[in-house]
N, C-alpha and C positions, 0 to 999 in steps of 0.2 A: 864067856862067863855072863850069866844073866844079871839083871838088876836085882832079882830076888836073892841070888847067891851073894851078891855084893852086900846087900843089907844084912844077911846072916853073918858075914865076915865082920862088918862094921859093929855088930852087936858085941862081938868079942873083944874089940879094940877099946881101950880106955877113952872116955870122952870128957875130959876135964873142963873144956871151955865151950862145949856145944850143948844146946838144948837136947833133952832126951829123945825127942822125935824128929830130929833134924834130918833133912835129905841132903845136907851139906857136909863136906869133909874138910878138915883143916889141913894145912900143908904137910905137917908131920905124918898125919894119917894117910895122906895121899902117897907120900914117899914110901911109907911102910907097906901099904896095901899093894901098890904097883911095883915096888922094888925098883923104882926108877931113880936115876941120879938127880939130885936137886938142880944140877946145871941143865939137864934135859928139860925139866919142868920150866926153868927160866927161859930156855930157848923157845919152848912152845908158847909161853906167855908173850914173848917178843914178837913171834910170828902172828899172834892173834888167833892161834889155832884153838886155844882154850881161853874162856873168859870167866874167870872166877868172880864171886861177889867179894867186895872189900868191906870189912867191918869198920866201925869208927876208929878202932885201934890200928887201922891200916894192915890188918891181917887178911890173908886170902882164904876164902872158903870155896871149895870146888863142888860142883854138882856130881851126882853119881854118874850121869852120862859122860862127863869128862874122865872120871875114873875108868869106865868101860873103854872109852876111845883111847886113852893112854895105854891101857893093857894091850889092846889090839895093836897099836902103833909099835910098842916095844917088842911084841911078839914078831911083827914083820921085820923090824930092825935086826933082831937076833937070828930069825930063821932064814931070812933072805939076804942078810949082811948088806943092808942099805942104810942110808943116812936117815936121820930123824926127819929132815925136810922131804926126802923121797917117800918115806913111810907115811908122813902126814897126807901127802897127795893121794896115795894109794887108799888110805882110810876114807878120805873125802869122797873118792870115786866109788868105793864100795857102798858107802852110805847113800850116794846118789842112785846107784843101781837099785838098792833096796827100796828107795822112795819111788822110783819108776816102776818096779815090779808091783808095788802096793797099788799105785795108780792104775796099772794095767789090770789088776785083779778086780778093782772096784768098777772099772769100765766094763769088763767082761760080765760082771753080775748085772749091769744095767741093760745089757743087750739081750 
């Protein structure tokens, strides 16, 4: 799912506590969008795998990038029947591969 698609979904979700043009998602919205158990979100927070912004009221706001990463992680858990910890490692490695491929493409253009 792309960031553009996530923004479309977010437009349909009620946004009672967020500014209209926010790129951040509240805890309840994150759980609704990703269909992930709150316990899994807590586990990812403890692992430091996602790092939300904290409001003055001590509420978490998540970046759209985190929403996308969690969706990818949960798909891996479900499809490959692996733990959250294992899936987080796979997602990190996939992101690193993407970064290296981008660097390689930029280098090729310079040659």
